[in-house]
Every structure is written in structure tokens, then in C-alpha cells.
All heavy atoms as an XYZ file, in Angstrom:
931
protein
N     116.731    122.615     87.887
C     116.906    123.479     89.035
C     118.051    123.000     89.914
O     118.645    123.801     90.620
C     115.612    123.542     89.849
C     114.464    124.325     89.235
C     113.221    124.247     90.100
C     114.822    125.748     88.973
N     118.338    121.712     89.854
C     119.423    121.175     90.677
C     120.755    121.811     90.308
O     121.559    122.131     91.187
C     119.503    119.662     90.530
N     120.988    122.021     89.022
C     122.240    122.657     88.591
C     122.325    124.096     89.087
O     123.390    124.554     89.503
C     122.375    122.612     87.072
C     122.665    121.246     86.472
C     122.604    121.312     84.949
C     124.008    120.736     86.930
N     121.205    124.803     89.049
C     121.200    126.182     89.544
C     121.457    126.220     91.039
O     122.199    127.075     91.526
C     119.859    126.855     89.220
C     119.579    127.099     87.742
C     118.160    127.607     87.564
C     120.581    128.059     87.146
N     120.850    125.284     91.750
C     121.058    125.211     93.195
C     122.526    124.916     93.514
O     123.061    125.412     94.504
C     120.153    124.120     93.806
O     118.802    124.428     93.454
C     120.263    124.070     95.311
N     123.163    124.138     92.638
C     124.577    123.798     92.842
C     125.513    124.919     92.407
O     126.722    124.798     92.535
C     124.910    122.516     92.086
N     124.953    126.006     91.867
C     125.780    127.157     91.530
C     126.020    127.387     90.050
O     126.785    128.265     89.673
N     125.379    126.611     89.184
C     125.546    126.820     87.742
C     124.956    128.183     87.351
O     123.961    128.630     87.929
C     124.861    125.714     86.955
N     125.555    128.827     86.372
C     125.080    130.135     85.913
C     123.811    129.971     85.080
O     123.757    129.127     84.180
C     126.154    130.822     85.085
N     122.812    130.781     85.359
C     121.548    130.722     84.621
C     121.678    131.334     83.233
O     120.813    131.142     82.393
C     120.456    131.442     85.398
N     122.759    132.049     82.994
C     122.911    132.766     81.723
C     123.682    131.981     80.669
O     123.966    132.515     79.603
C     123.625    134.105     81.973
O     124.872    133.841     82.633
C     122.769    135.022     82.838
N     123.986    130.733     80.935
C     124.735    129.907     79.979
C     123.927    129.714     78.703
O     122.717    129.515     78.750
C     125.077    128.534     80.605
C     125.680    127.587     79.588
C     125.997    128.713     81.786
N     124.620    129.793     77.556
C     123.999    129.556     76.250
C     124.857    128.576     75.470
O     126.072    128.532     75.657
C     123.912    130.846     75.441
C     123.039    131.905     76.039
C     123.036    133.166     75.177
O     123.893    133.364     74.320
N     122.064    134.031     75.411
N     124.217    127.841     74.547
C     125.006    126.993     73.662
C     125.494    127.833     72.484
O     125.252    129.043     72.425
C     124.222    125.748     73.232
C     123.056    126.044     72.288
O     122.929    127.177     71.767
O     122.255    125.117     72.060
N     126.191    127.217     71.535
C     126.775    127.991     70.422
C     125.723    128.610     69.505
O     126.022    129.515     68.746
C     127.746    127.124     69.622
C     127.120    125.941     68.942
C     128.160    125.114     68.229
C     127.522    123.891     67.591
N     128.486    123.095     66.877
N     124.463    128.148     69.605
C     123.375    128.735     68.828
C     122.647    129.846     69.589
O     121.677    130.405     69.099
C     122.372    127.648     68.419
C     122.961    126.582     67.516
C     123.482    127.175     66.217
O     122.876    128.060     65.620
N     124.629    126.696     65.781
N     123.119    130.119     70.806
C     122.497    131.160     71.612
C     121.265    130.700     72.358
O     120.500    131.513     72.876
N     121.069    129.385     72.441
C     119.924    128.831     73.160
C     120.272    128.791     74.647
O     121.296    128.227     75.036
C     119.576    127.416     72.640
C     118.466    126.786     73.467
C     119.189    127.483     71.162
N     119.412    129.405     75.464
C     119.668    129.437     76.910
C     118.799    128.407     77.631
O     117.981    127.713     77.018
C     119.488    130.844     77.472
C     118.063    131.368     77.398
O     117.110    130.573     77.249
O     117.885    132.595     77.515
N     118.974    128.323     78.943
C     118.250    127.287     79.687
C     116.759    127.578     79.805
O     115.969    126.647     79.967
C     118.902    127.008     81.065
C     118.916    128.242     81.949
C     120.277    126.434     80.897
C     119.427    127.975     83.348
N     116.357    128.830     79.678
C     114.928    129.129     79.659
C     114.300    128.558     78.390
O     113.221    127.957     78.439
C     114.689    130.635     79.758
C     113.220    131.080     79.684
C     112.394    130.426     80.785
C     113.140    132.595     79.766
N     114.963    128.721     77.270
C     114.461    128.158     76.012
C     114.363    126.640     76.106
O     113.377    126.036     75.666
C     115.366    128.570     74.854
C     115.326    130.045     74.552
S     116.597    130.530     73.366
C     116.357    132.290     73.322
N     115.390    126.022     76.699
C     115.369    124.562     76.861
C     114.260    124.119     77.809
O     113.568    123.134     77.540
C     116.721    124.073     77.368
C     117.877    124.179     76.382
C     119.186    123.805     77.061
C     117.630    123.307     75.162
N     114.088    124.830     78.910
C     113.032    124.474     79.861
C     111.665    124.545     79.191
O     110.839    123.640     79.353
C     113.085    125.396     81.075
N     111.438    125.594     78.420
C     110.145    125.741     77.743
C     109.980    124.702     76.647
O     108.886    124.159     76.464
C     109.987    127.158     77.206
S     109.759    128.361     78.539
N     111.030    124.412     75.925
C     110.978    123.392     74.872
C     110.590    122.031     75.460
O     109.936    121.228     74.807
C     112.340    123.295     74.182
C     112.349    122.350     73.002
C     113.731    122.196     72.410
N     114.272    123.445     71.928
C     115.545    123.630     71.623
N     116.423    122.652     71.756
N     115.962    124.792     71.183
N     110.992    121.783     76.709
C     110.713    120.496     77.354
C     109.550    120.579     78.342
O     109.389    119.701     79.186
C     111.979    119.967     78.021
C     113.021    119.605     77.014
N     112.963    118.456     76.269
C     114.124    120.280     76.584
C     114.002    118.414     75.440
N     114.706    119.525     75.615
N     108.749    121.643     78.232
C     107.515    121.806     78.999
C     107.748    121.846     80.509
O     106.903    121.407     81.287
C     106.507    120.705     78.632
C     105.075    121.169     78.801
O     104.760    122.336     78.596
N     104.211    120.252     79.167
N     108.869    122.377     80.919
C     109.215    122.478     82.335
C     108.785    123.851     82.866
O     109.594    124.760     83.036
C     110.723    122.270     82.516
C     111.206    120.915     82.054
C     110.624    119.799     82.891
O     110.567    119.881     84.113
N     110.170    118.753     82.226
N     107.501    123.980     83.121
C     106.919    125.272     83.487
C     107.472    125.787     84.812
O     107.793    126.969     84.929
C     105.375    125.193     83.523
C     104.773    126.515     83.966
C     104.844    124.792     82.158
N     107.590    124.917     85.808
C     108.112    125.361     87.110
C     109.530    125.909     86.976
O     109.871    126.931     87.566
C     108.096    124.224     88.135
C     106.686    123.837     88.548
O     105.750    124.635     88.333
O     106.527    122.723     89.080
N     110.335    125.234     86.174
C     111.709    125.691     85.950
C     111.707    127.026     85.211
O     112.442    127.946     85.570
C     112.510    124.639     85.159
O     112.509    123.415     85.894
C     113.931    125.095     84.904
N     110.870    127.136     84.181
C     110.786    128.387     83.417
C     110.362    129.541     84.316
O     110.952    130.631     84.274
C     109.813    128.222     82.257
N     109.368    129.300     85.151
C     108.902    130.343     86.063
C     110.018    130.756     87.018
O     110.227    131.949     87.264
C     107.677    129.853     86.833
C     107.054    130.915     87.687
C     105.722    130.461     88.271
O     105.325    129.308     88.158
N     105.028    131.382     88.893
N     110.753    129.794     87.547
C     111.873    130.083     88.441
C     112.945    130.910     87.716
O     113.465    131.885     88.275
C     112.479    128.777     88.968
C     113.665    128.984     89.847
N     113.540    129.233     91.202
C     114.995    129.008     89.569
C     114.754    129.393     91.718
N     115.648    129.255     90.746
N     113.264    130.524     86.499
C     114.302    131.233     85.737
C     113.914    132.685     85.466
O     114.766    133.574     85.496
C     114.588    130.494     84.426
C     115.275    129.149     84.576
C     115.246    128.385     83.252
C     116.715    129.329     85.061
N     112.648    132.911     85.219
C     112.183    134.275     84.955
C     112.097    135.078     86.257
O     112.618    136.192     86.341
C     110.822    134.251     84.226
C     110.999    133.685     82.814
C     110.202    135.648     84.184
C     109.693    133.350     82.113
N     111.440    134.502     87.259
C     111.166    135.251     88.489
C     112.359    135.347     89.431
O     112.549    136.375     90.076
C     109.985    134.613     89.220
C     108.683    134.765     88.457
C     107.509    134.055     89.117
O     107.685    133.466     90.211
O     106.414    134.096     88.532
N     113.152    134.308     89.538
C     114.240    134.283     90.520
C     115.616    134.551     89.919
O     116.492    135.080     90.586
C     114.285    132.928     91.250
C     113.000    132.529     91.914
C     112.678    133.407     93.094
C     111.459    132.847     93.823
N     110.751    133.829     94.555
N     115.802    134.159     88.655
C     117.127    134.312     88.036
C     117.196    135.490     87.073
O     118.262    135.825     86.573
C     117.515    133.031     87.304
S     117.616    131.598     88.393
N     116.058    136.100     86.793
C     116.042    137.290     85.946
C     116.205    137.044     84.455
O     116.487    137.984     83.711
N     115.997    135.800     84.015
C     116.081    135.565     82.568
C     114.864    136.182     81.890
O     113.784    136.258     82.465
C     116.165    134.077     82.263
C     117.448    133.385     82.703
C     117.476    131.943     82.221
C     118.687    134.112     82.205
N     115.063    136.615     80.671
C     114.016    137.317     79.943
C     113.240    136.374     79.040
O     113.826    135.684     78.200
C     114.612    138.438     79.101
C     115.348    139.535     79.869
C     115.977    140.517     78.901
C     114.404    140.231     80.830
N     111.919    136.373     79.182
C     111.068    135.568     78.303
C     111.097    136.112     76.880
O     110.707    135.426     75.948
C     109.652    135.539     78.835
N     111.585    137.324     76.700
C     111.674    137.939     75.373
C     113.017    137.678     74.687
O     113.270    138.210     73.608
C     111.442    139.442     75.484
O     112.420    140.022     76.344
N     113.845    136.823     75.290
C     115.172    136.534     74.717
C     115.050    135.868     73.346
O     114.061    135.204     73.046
C     115.949    135.622     75.664
N     116.067    136.069     72.524
C     116.135    135.408     71.212
C     117.497    134.737     71.063
O     118.482    135.173     71.646
C     115.899    136.396     70.048
C     116.920    137.534     70.082
C     114.484    136.937     70.066
C     116.893    138.425     68.861
N     117.527    133.675     70.266
C     118.795    132.994     70.003
C     119.416    133.544     68.719
O     118.937    134.539     68.164
C     118.603    131.470     69.961
C     117.742    130.994     68.790
O     117.515    131.761     67.828
O     117.305    129.832     68.828
N     120.468    132.925     68.241
C     121.161    133.439     67.053
C     120.359    133.314     65.760
O     120.639    133.981     64.778
C     122.522    132.752     66.917
C     123.498    133.246     67.959
C     124.933    132.814     67.671
N     125.834    133.409     68.623
C     126.067    132.938     69.844
N     125.461    131.847     70.260
N     126.907    133.558     70.646
N     119.356    132.442     65.771
C     118.461    132.313     64.614
C     117.231    133.221     64.764
O     116.286    133.107     63.998
C     118.010    130.851     64.461
C     119.155    129.874     64.274
C     119.973    130.187     63.043
O     119.427    130.430     61.964
N     121.282    130.207     63.197
N     117.273    134.066     65.802
C     116.198    135.001     66.140
C     114.928    134.279     66.596
O     113.831    134.831     66.534
C     115.912    135.987     65.010
C     117.147    136.803     64.635
C     116.882    138.101     63.942
N     115.882    138.969     64.549
C     116.092    139.800     65.583
N     117.275    139.866     66.141
N     115.116    140.566     66.031
N     115.077    133.024     67.054
C     113.941    132.306     67.632
C     113.736    132.765     69.062
O     114.688    132.841     69.839
C     114.172    130.792     67.608
C     113.917    130.168     66.261
S     114.085    128.356     66.287
C     112.687    127.886     67.311
N     112.494    133.063     69.387
C     112.143    133.493     70.732
C     111.916    132.272     71.637
O     111.822    131.145     71.165
C     110.855    134.332     70.708
O     109.773    133.491     70.284
C     110.983    135.537     69.777
N     111.788    132.538     72.917
C     111.469    131.477     73.877
C     110.127    130.841     73.496
O     109.981    129.617     73.503
C     111.442    132.028     75.316
C     111.057    130.951     76.305
C     112.788    132.650     75.682
N     109.160    131.674     73.128
C     107.850    131.172     72.709
C     107.978    130.269     71.488
O     107.341    129.218     71.408
C     106.906    132.345     72.423
C     105.510    131.994     71.925
C     104.769    131.119     72.940
C     104.721    133.266     71.642
N     108.797    130.637     70.538
C     108.993    129.807     69.348
C     109.590    128.448     69.707
O     109.196    127.421     69.150
C     109.903    130.509     68.341
C     109.280    131.691     67.658
S     110.501    132.515     66.606
C     109.653    134.020     66.210
N     110.536    128.438     70.646
C     111.135    127.171     71.076
C     110.077    126.262     71.691
O     110.037    125.063     71.390
C     112.280    127.409     72.067
C     113.562    127.757     71.402
N     114.428    126.804     70.920
C     114.131    128.952     71.125
C     115.475    127.390     70.381
N     115.318    128.703     70.491
N     109.231    126.813     72.549
C     108.172    126.009     73.166
C     107.197    125.507     72.108
O     106.846    124.324     72.088
C     107.441    126.823     74.230
N     106.778    126.398     71.230
C     105.788    126.043     70.211
C     106.324    125.003     69.236
O     105.614    124.076     68.840
C     105.347    127.297     69.461
N     107.579    125.124     68.845
C     108.167    124.227     67.849
C     108.376    122.812     68.373
O     108.426    121.865     67.595
C     109.497    124.793     67.355
N     108.479    122.665     69.681
C     108.799    121.348     70.227
C     107.697    120.326     69.986
O     107.979    119.136     69.895
C     109.082    121.445     71.728
O     107.875    121.597     72.444
N     106.466    120.776     69.897
C     105.361    119.847     69.718
C     104.993    119.104     70.986
O     104.131    118.224     70.972
N     105.641    119.438     72.088
C     105.380    118.723     73.338
C     105.390    119.652     74.550
O     105.697    119.214     75.646
C     106.397    117.608     73.522
C     107.842    118.083     73.511
C     108.833    116.944     73.602
C     110.233    117.504     73.539
N     111.255    116.519     73.435
N     105.069    120.916     74.325
C     105.136    121.881     75.424
C     103.909    122.787     75.484
O     104.037    124.006     75.561
C     106.415    122.702     75.289
N     102.713    122.214     75.514
C     101.530    123.090     75.537
C     101.414    123.915     76.816
O     100.994    125.072     76.760
C     100.358    122.117     75.379
C     100.881    120.793     75.811
C     102.346    120.794     75.457
N     101.781    123.351     77.966
C     101.678    124.119     79.209
C     102.712    125.245     79.246
O     102.414    126.346     79.702
C     101.837    123.205     80.434
C     100.679    122.252     80.635
C     100.802    120.970     79.820
O     101.835    120.683     79.228
N      99.732    120.196     79.785
N     103.910    124.979     78.771
C     104.933    126.028     78.722
C     104.506    127.137     77.764
O     104.704    128.320     78.041
C     106.286    125.450     78.315
N     103.909    126.754     76.650
C     103.426    127.750     75.696
C     102.352    128.612     76.344
O     102.393    129.844     76.239
C     102.882    127.063     74.428
O     103.926    126.273     73.846
C     102.393    128.076     73.415
N     101.410    127.977     77.034
C     100.358    128.726     77.728
C     100.962    129.655     78.780
O     100.537    130.806     78.919
C      99.366    127.765     78.402
C      98.479    127.042     77.435
C      97.343    127.913     76.908
O      97.233    129.095     77.194
N      96.488    127.315     76.111
N     101.935    129.160     79.526
C     102.607    129.976     80.535
C     103.211    131.221     79.895
O     103.028    132.342     80.381
C     103.694    129.147     81.235
C     104.659    129.961     82.046
C     104.273    130.515     83.258
C     105.955    130.178     81.594
C     105.164    131.284     84.005
C     106.850    130.937     82.333
C     106.450    131.491     83.546
N     103.927    131.045     78.791
C     104.566    132.177     78.114
C     103.533    133.150     77.556
O     103.712    134.366     77.620
C     105.480    131.676     77.002
C     106.714    130.911     77.464
C     107.390    130.211     76.291
C     107.689    131.830     78.185
N     102.446    132.619     77.030
C     101.406    133.481     76.468
C     100.677    134.285     77.536
O     100.101    135.330     77.241
C     100.403    132.642     75.665
C     100.941    132.053     74.374
C      99.953    131.041     73.800
C     101.275    133.137     73.360
N     100.718    133.816     78.780
C     100.026    134.499     79.874
C     100.889    135.551     80.567
O     100.398    136.271     81.439
C      99.558    133.464     80.898
N     102.148    135.665     80.190
C     103.034    136.622     80.857
C     102.578    138.061     80.620
O     102.020    138.398     79.579
C     104.471    136.454     80.358
C     105.172    135.169     80.782
C     106.537    135.075     80.104
C     105.324    135.103     82.289
N     102.857    138.886     81.603
C     102.553    140.305     81.507
C     103.821    141.080     81.829
O     104.385    140.874     82.908
C     101.431    140.656     82.484
C     100.929    142.082     82.320
O     101.004    142.600     81.189
O     100.476    142.659     83.316
N     104.316    141.913     80.953
C     103.726    142.298     79.677
C     103.782    141.149     78.676
O     104.639    140.271     78.773
C     104.588    143.475     79.217
C     105.899    143.273     79.872
C     105.608    142.569     81.171
N     102.852    141.163     77.715
C     102.786    140.065     76.750
C     104.009    140.033     75.828
O     104.597    141.063     75.510
C     101.513    140.338     75.960
C     101.178    141.763     76.216
C     101.818    142.151     77.512
N     104.349    138.809     75.424
C     105.431    138.634     74.461
C     104.950    139.015     73.065
O     103.749    138.995     72.785
C     105.886    137.168     74.449
C     106.436    136.645     75.768
C     106.716    135.151     75.657
C     107.689    137.395     76.157
N     105.887    139.314     72.185
C     105.548    139.620     70.798
C     105.211    138.311     70.098
O     106.080    137.530     69.746
C     106.728    140.312     70.101
C     106.417    140.710     68.671
O     105.305    140.396     68.175
O     107.300    141.325     68.034
N     103.938    138.068     69.910
C     103.474    136.810     69.333
C     103.636    136.768     67.817
O     103.523    135.704     67.214
C     102.018    136.590     69.700
C     101.831    136.400     71.188
C     100.450    136.849     71.590
N     100.141    136.461     72.955
C     100.195    137.288     73.975
N     100.571    138.534     73.803
N      99.885    136.880     75.179
N     103.870    137.903     67.209
C     103.986    137.971     65.750
C     105.422    138.151     65.281
O     105.665    138.324     64.088
C     103.103    139.108     65.221
C     101.612    138.979     65.563
C     100.847    140.196     65.060
C     101.027    137.700     65.012
N     106.383    138.083     66.196
C     107.797    138.203     65.819
C     108.169    137.073     64.864
O     107.613    135.971     64.946
C     108.683    138.141     67.066
N     109.109    137.346     63.981
C     109.576    136.329     63.029
C     111.050    136.038     63.277
O     111.815    136.930     63.638
C     109.366    136.817     61.603
N     111.418    134.776     63.092
C     112.825    134.394     63.240
C     113.592    134.734     61.969
O     113.054    135.365     61.056
C     112.949    132.910     63.619
C     112.475    131.966     62.520
O     112.258    132.396     61.368
O     112.322    130.766     62.828
N     114.833    134.308     61.878
C     115.665    134.663     60.717
C     115.181    134.016     59.414
O     115.565    134.438     58.332
C     117.129    134.303     60.976
O     117.258    132.910     61.180
N     114.309    133.017     59.527
C     113.714    132.390     58.332
C     112.346    132.982     58.007
O     111.687    132.544     57.071
C     113.565    130.880     58.548
O     114.825    130.280     58.710
N     111.906    133.947     58.808
C     110.615    134.576     58.587
C     109.444    133.840     59.208
O     108.295    134.167     58.947
N     109.717    132.847     60.063
C     108.660    132.060     60.677
C     108.247    132.655     62.020
O     109.092    133.079     62.799
C     109.115    130.617     60.880
C     109.525    129.862     59.615
C     110.065    128.488     59.970
C     108.359    129.758     58.645
N     106.955    132.650     62.279
C     106.411    133.141     63.544
C     106.220    131.980     64.518
O     106.364    130.809     64.143
C     105.057    133.826     63.319
O     104.127    132.835     62.878
C     105.154    134.963     62.309
N     105.828    132.302     65.739
C     105.549    131.260     66.732
C     104.425    130.344     66.245
O     104.470    129.133     66.473
C     105.181    131.888     68.069
N     103.449    130.900     65.570
C     102.349    130.079     65.063
C     102.858    129.081     64.023
O     102.472    127.910     64.040
C     101.247    130.959     64.479
C     100.033    130.218     63.934
C      99.403    129.325     65.018
C      99.004    131.205     63.413
N     103.721    129.521     63.145
C     104.270    128.603     62.133
C     105.148    127.535     62.783
O     105.129    126.369     62.374
C     105.030    129.397     61.078
C     104.068    130.218     60.229
C     104.730    131.326     59.440
O     105.540    132.081     60.022
O     104.423    131.435     58.242
N     105.874    127.913     63.832
C     106.653    126.921     64.573
C     105.719    125.930     65.274
O     106.008    124.733     65.330
C     107.580    127.592     65.585
C     108.813    128.155     64.968
N     109.841    127.369     64.515
C     109.171    129.437     64.704
C     110.801    128.128     64.012
N     110.406    129.391     64.111
N     104.595    126.424     65.799
C     103.622    125.536     66.438
C     103.070    124.537     65.426
O     102.919    123.349     65.737
C     102.495    126.351     67.060
N     102.802    125.007     64.221
C     102.315    124.103     63.177
C     103.345    123.022     62.871
O     103.001    121.851     62.732
C     101.976    124.880     61.910
S     100.490    125.881     62.055
N     104.603    123.403     62.817
C     105.643    122.398     62.537
C     105.788    121.428     63.694
O     106.117    120.256     63.495
C     106.989    123.064     62.222
O     107.558    123.638     63.374
N     105.508    121.886     64.919
C     105.563    121.009     66.081
C     104.411    120.022     66.132
O     104.538    118.931     66.670
N     103.268    120.411     65.580
C     102.144    119.508     65.435
C     101.252    119.298     66.646
O     100.374    118.453     66.614
N     101.426    120.048     67.711
C     100.576    119.898     68.904
C      99.350    120.799     68.744
O      99.475    122.025     68.751
C     101.355    120.255     70.164
S     100.355    120.199     71.666
N      98.184    120.187     68.610
C      96.956    120.945     68.362
C      96.693    121.981     69.447
O      96.308    123.114     69.145
C      95.756    119.988     68.236
O      96.036    119.057     67.186
C      94.478    120.739     67.909
N      96.888    121.603     70.712
C      96.643    122.545     71.813
C      97.555    123.761     71.702
O      97.131    124.898     71.940
C      96.837    121.856     73.158
N      98.808    123.544     71.322
C      99.757    124.647     71.171
C      99.370    125.526     69.991
O      99.379    126.751     70.089
C     101.185    124.106     71.008
O     101.520    123.356     72.171
C     102.193    125.220     70.809
N      99.013    124.896     68.887
C      98.606    125.651     67.690
C      97.419    126.544     68.023
O      97.413    127.743     67.716
C      98.260    124.701     66.528
C      99.501    123.936     66.077
C      97.625    125.469     65.367
C      99.208    122.740     65.196
N      96.419    125.983     68.688
C      95.227    126.757     69.017
C      95.543    127.883     69.995
O      95.032    128.994     69.843
C      94.144    125.843     69.569
C      93.583    124.928     68.495
C      92.548    123.953     69.016
O      92.395    123.786     70.219
N      91.844    123.310     68.108
N      96.396    127.617     70.974
C      96.750    128.658     71.951
C      97.490    129.816     71.291
O      97.192    130.984     71.530
C      97.597    128.062     73.073
N      98.455    129.502     70.440
C      99.233    130.551     69.782
C      98.358    131.301     68.781
O      98.424    132.526     68.677
C     100.498    129.982     69.108
C     101.243    131.068     68.339
C     101.416    129.347     70.144
N      97.505    130.576     68.070
C      96.604    131.234     67.113
C      95.670    132.201     67.835
O      95.485    133.338     67.397
C      95.809    130.190     66.335
N      95.107    131.766     68.943
C      94.200    132.632     69.700
C      94.936    133.859     70.227
O      94.432    134.976     70.157
C      93.570    131.857     70.855
N      96.137    133.654     70.737
C      96.912    134.765     71.286
C      97.405    135.706     70.199
O      97.680    136.867     70.459
C      98.102    134.228     72.081
N      97.518    135.203     68.988
C      97.975    136.029     67.863
C      96.818    136.772     67.219
O      96.967    137.356     66.156
C      98.684    135.151     66.829
O      99.789    134.507     67.412
N      95.657    136.709     67.844
C      94.452    137.414     67.415
C      93.957    136.972     66.053
O      93.440    137.759     65.281
C      94.652    138.924     67.475
C      94.956    139.386     68.873
C      95.156    140.870     68.973
O      95.258    141.563     67.976
N      95.202    141.373     70.182
N      94.130    135.694     65.781
C      93.578    135.153     64.539
C      92.119    134.787     64.751
O      91.294    134.954     63.882
C      94.406    133.947     64.067
C      95.751    134.455     63.566
C      93.687    133.158     63.001
C      96.727    133.387     63.234
N      91.795    134.319     65.940
C      90.416    133.922     66.230
C      89.489    135.118     66.080
O      89.758    136.181     66.597
C      90.314    133.369     67.646
N      88.399    134.918     65.367
C      87.389    135.957     65.229
C      87.736    137.042     64.223
O      86.957    137.955     64.020
N      88.901    136.953     63.602
C      89.239    137.973     62.605
C      88.390    137.743     61.362
O      87.917    136.638     61.121
C      90.725    137.912     62.254
O      90.992    136.780     61.457
N      88.181    138.774     60.559
C      87.360    138.608     59.363
C      87.892    137.510     58.436
O      87.126    136.830     57.787
C      87.443    139.978     58.681
C      87.796    140.919     59.769
C      88.621    140.130     60.753
N      89.199    137.311     58.439
C      89.779    136.313     57.544
C      89.476    134.895     58.006
O      89.202    134.019     57.203
C      91.286    136.522     57.442
C      91.974    135.556     56.519
S      93.717    136.007     56.407
C      94.268    134.800     55.241
N      89.518    134.655     59.321
C      89.394    133.287     59.833
C      88.023    132.980     60.398
O      87.628    131.827     60.478
C      90.451    133.022     60.899
C      91.814    133.096     60.335
C      92.719    134.087     60.542
C      92.434    132.189     59.433
N      93.864    133.842     59.842
C      93.720    132.681     59.149
C      92.039    131.003     58.836
C      94.603    132.043     58.293
C      92.920    130.359     57.984
C      94.185    130.878     57.718
N      87.296    133.979     60.846
C      85.998    133.718     61.435
C      86.119    133.136     62.831
O      87.204    133.032     63.379
N      85.013    132.729     63.391
C      85.009    132.276     64.782
C      85.493    130.846     64.983
O      85.655    130.405     66.108
C      83.529    132.402     65.173
C      82.812    132.198     63.882
C      83.687    132.820     62.823
N      85.698    130.083     63.912
C      86.072    128.675     64.047
C      87.588    128.521     64.122
O      88.251    128.175     63.157
C      85.508    127.855     62.889
C      85.675    126.359     63.120
O      86.189    125.970     64.188
O      85.291    125.595     62.232
N      88.144    128.801     65.308
C      89.589    128.746     65.492
C      90.190    127.380     65.209
O      91.201    127.297     64.521
C      89.966    129.204     66.904
C      91.448    129.149     67.231
C      92.246    130.008     66.270
C      91.670    129.596     68.643
N      89.621    126.260     65.688
C      90.250    124.967     65.373
C      90.389    124.722     63.873
O      91.410    124.259     63.405
C      89.305    123.951     66.036
C      88.690    124.704     67.165
C      88.507    126.120     66.615
N      89.360    125.065     63.120
C      89.437    124.883     61.668
C      90.481    125.819     61.066
O      91.247    125.425     60.179
C      88.073    125.116     61.033
N      90.522    127.047     61.548
C      91.507    128.009     61.041
C      92.921    127.533     61.333
O      93.812    127.607     60.490
C      91.273    129.385     61.652
N      93.145    127.023     62.541
C      94.479    126.529     62.908
C      94.873    125.350     62.032
O      96.023    125.251     61.595
C      94.503    126.137     64.381
N      93.940    124.462     61.748
C      94.252    123.325     60.878
C      94.631    123.808     59.481
O      95.553    123.301     58.855
C      93.080    122.364     60.815
C      92.945    121.494     62.059
C      91.975    120.350     61.836
N      90.628    120.790     61.495
C      89.700    121.135     62.383
N      89.968    121.094     63.664
N      88.511    121.514     61.979
N      93.907    124.797     58.963
C      94.216    125.330     57.631
C      95.612    125.924     57.576
O      96.326    125.769     56.583
C      93.193    126.415     57.248
C      91.842    125.924     56.765
C      90.906    127.108     56.588
C      91.988    125.163     55.476
N      96.010    126.602     58.642
C      97.331    127.209     58.679
C      98.428    126.163     58.580
O      99.528    126.451     58.115
C      97.521    128.009     59.970
C      96.795    129.326     60.027
C      96.862    129.891     61.431
C      97.374    130.307     59.034
N      98.149    124.975     59.038
C      99.180    123.939     59.146
C      99.210    123.004     57.957
O      99.942    122.022     57.958
C      98.993    123.161     60.431
S      99.149    124.230     61.874
N      98.414    123.249     56.944
C      98.430    122.376     55.754
C      99.691    122.554     54.966
O     100.296    123.550     54.906
C      97.215    122.672     54.881
C      95.879    122.292     55.503
C      94.762    122.681     54.566
C      95.799    120.810     55.815
């Protein structure tokens, strides 16, 4: 936030199209992410050049469960089933990140919990997805 206060542009992206909202979420900086969305007008639905969403960046980091929860709670809801250019969803990115809390949150938000395929045992279902 210090850079923004000093006048840095909130819309800056790196050569992969990753913006500061994606970075904030990847590093579990919920207050910064909220500020970027509410005050700077950045879109939580943004995608980078690999078609990774902000949610995918948070989930893949393996260290951003609060940022993931924040993104999952946004209204209108983000597309939790979107796939990147490799065909991976936020849930698959969460599995690669390895944070159990993130995996369970994304799985629940993706409506896997309670489905006929997975049943009511979400933790077990999430573990199976990550094998």
C-alpha cells in the first residue's frame, strides 16, 4: 500500500500479465487485496497471460488461505471452475500448493462437498483430488 500511497499505478503488470492484486493474494495480503478491489477498482476476476485467475494465484501459493477465503466470499462470486491455459482449475492449483485449508475452501466453494460423487466427507474428497 505504501507504493500506491506514493503514487504508483495500481494497474501495473509484469510481462506475464500478473498484477498487484494477484501478488497480494498470492502473499496472503488480504487488507491490500481488499483495498485494491474497493479503492483502486482492480477486478478480482482478472486473468494473466496464462489465463490464471486471482483465485488461482492465491490457491497455488500454498500460503494464502485467508486471501483465498476472501476471494471466495466476494459478491458476485468468482468463477470457481474456470480453467487456465493448461486446463487447471483453482482447486487443482490449490492441490499443487498443498495448503489443506485452501484445498478444502476451494473444494467446498466449487460445490464438490455433498455431491453424489464425493459424498459428505469433504476432507477425504479433497485429499483424493490431490493424490
